[in-house]
C-alpha positions as CSV (number, residue, x, y, z in Angstrom):
1,M,-0.7,28.3,5.3
2,T,2.3,30.4,4.2
3,M,4.4,28.9,7.1
4,L,3.4,25.4,6.1
5,D,4.3,26.1,2.5
6,F,7.8,27.0,3.5
7,E,8.1,24.1,5.9
8,R,7.0,21.7,3.3
9,S,9.3,23.1,0.6
10,D,12.3,23.1,2.9
11,Q,12.2,19.3,3.2
12,G,12.4,18.7,-0.5
13,F,15.1,21.3,-1.0
14,T,17.5,20.1,1.7
15,D,17.1,16.4,1.5
16,H,17.6,15.9,-2.3
17,S,21.4,15.3,-1.9
18,R,20.7,12.7,0.8
19,L,18.6,10.7,-1.6
20,V,21.3,10.8,-4.2
21,A,23.8,9.6,-1.6
22,R,21.5,6.7,-0.6
23,L,21.2,5.6,-4.2
24,D,24.9,5.8,-4.6
25,A,25.4,3.6,-1.5
26,I,23.0,1.1,-3.0
27,R,24.9,1.1,-6.3
28,R,28.2,0.6,-4.5
29,H,26.8,-2.3,-2.4
30,V,25.6,-4.0,-5.5
31,R,28.9,-3.6,-7.3
32,E,30.8,-4.9,-4.2
33,A,28.5,-7.9,-3.8
34,D,28.8,-8.7,-7.5
35,A,32.6,-8.5,-7.4
36,A,32.7,-10.7,-4.3
37,G,30.5,-13.3,-6.0
38,V,27.7,-13.1,-3.4
39,L,25.1,-11.6,-5.7
40,A,22.7,-14.1,-7.2
41,P,23.2,-14.6,-11.0
42,G,21.0,-12.1,-12.9
43,A,20.2,-10.1,-9.8
44,R,22.1,-7.1,-11.0
45,A,20.0,-7.0,-14.2
46,E,16.8,-7.4,-12.1
47,L,17.8,-4.4,-9.9
48,R,18.7,-2.1,-12.7
49,P,15.2,-1.0,-13.8
50,R,14.2,-0.1,-10.2
51,F,17.4,1.7,-9.7
52,V,17.0,3.7,-12.9
53,E,13.4,4.6,-12.1
54,L,14.4,5.9,-8.6
55,W,17.5,7.7,-10.0
56,G,15.3,9.4,-12.6
57,R,12.7,10.5,-10.0
58,C,15.6,11.8,-7.9
59,Q,16.9,13.9,-10.8
60,A,13.4,15.2,-11.5
61,L,13.1,16.3,-7.8
62,G,16.5,18.1,-8.2
63,Q,15.3,19.9,-11.3
64,F,12.1,20.9,-9.6
65,N,14.0,22.2,-6.6
66,L,16.2,24.2,-8.9
67,G,13.2,25.6,-10.8
68,R,11.5,26.7,-7.5
69,A,14.8,28.2,-6.2
70,L,15.2,30.3,-9.4
71,A,11.5,31.3,-9.1
72,L,12.1,32.4,-5.5
73,D,15.2,34.3,-6.6
74,R,13.0,36.2,-9.1
75,G,10.7,37.2,-6.3
76,E,7.9,34.6,-6.7
77,Q,6.3,33.1,-3.7
78,I,6.7,29.4,-2.8
79,S,2.9,29.3,-2.7
80,H,1.4,25.9,-2.5
81,W,4.2,24.3,-4.6
82,G,5.6,23.4,-1.2
83,S,2.9,20.7,-1.0
84,Y,3.9,19.3,-4.4
85,L,7.6,19.3,-3.4
86,K,6.9,17.6,0.0
87,L,4.8,15.0,-1.7
88,L,7.4,14.2,-4.3
89,W,10.2,14.1,-1.7
90,S,8.5,12.1,1.0
91,E,7.2,9.3,-1.3
92,L,10.6,9.2,-3.1
93,L,12.3,8.8,0.3
94,Q,10.1,5.9,1.2
95,D,10.8,4.2,-2.2
96,V,14.5,4.7,-1.9
97,T,14.7,3.3,1.6
98,A,12.5,0.4,0.7
99,F,14.9,-0.4,-2.3
100,G,17.9,0.0,0.0
101,L,16.4,-2.5,2.5
102,D,15.6,-4.9,-0.3
103,V,19.1,-4.7,-1.7
104,V,21.3,-4.4,1.4
105,G,19.2,-6.1,4.0
106,A,18.5,-5.2,7.6
107,G,21.5,-4.9,9.9
108,C,24.1,-5.8,7.2
109,A,27.5,-5.2,8.8
110,G,29.4,-2.1,7.5
111,H,26.3,-0.5,5.9
112,R,23.6,1.9,7.0
113,D,20.9,0.6,9.1
114,W,18.5,0.5,6.2
115,A,15.7,-1.0,8.4
116,H,15.8,2.1,10.6
117,D,15.8,4.4,7.6
118,Y,12.9,2.5,6.1
119,L,10.8,2.8,9.3
120,A,11.8,6.5,9.8
121,A,10.8,7.2,6.1
122,R,7.2,6.2,7.0
123,A,6.9,9.3,9.1
124,A,7.9,11.5,6.2
125,T,4.5,11.1,4.6
126,I,2.8,12.1,7.9
127,Y,4.6,15.1,9.4
128,S,3.9,18.5,7.9
129,G,0.7,17.1,6.5
130,T,0.0,13.6,5.2
131,S,0.4,12.7,1.5
132,E,-3.4,12.8,1.3
133,I,-3.5,16.3,2.6
134,Q,-0.8,17.3,0.1
135,R,-2.8,15.9,-2.7
136,N,-5.9,17.9,-1.6
137,V,-3.8,21.1,-1.4
138,I,-2.4,20.4,-4.9
139,G,-5.8,19.6,-6.3
140,E,-7.6,22.6,-4.8
141,R,-5.0,25.3,-4.7
142,I,-2.7,24.5,-7.7
143,L,-5.1,22.8,-10.1
144,G,-8.2,24.7,-9.0
145,L,-10.3,21.6,-8.6
146,P,-13.4,21.7,-6.4
147,R,-13.2,20.5,-2.8
């Protein structure tokens, strides 16, 4: 279990900056499409709430990462917080790649292959324990709920 805790926490620690970069790529794409006049009227305003929600979740993940890193520096164990971190990260990854695919489109020339990223993100909620397993670990070992 200790090894899994470290494996799960590592994913959230190391991939936070990639999520920020993906959101930035989406933002740049929207700005470029708007400047080129290919964005539908009002589309930017429709995309804004979803972008803001994802950006906020990404920043929350970063703050959680920092808090756990400082706790480790103080000598605390990662414990089962790795499951919480893995759950936050993997579901955020899926949501960011789905948003990217919605905005940029599959196979759009000159941009990431968002369709590939979207499909690859599906595996993130399976490897190192499914999201359902993570929720069980959080409930039983962090919150102390019965099995």
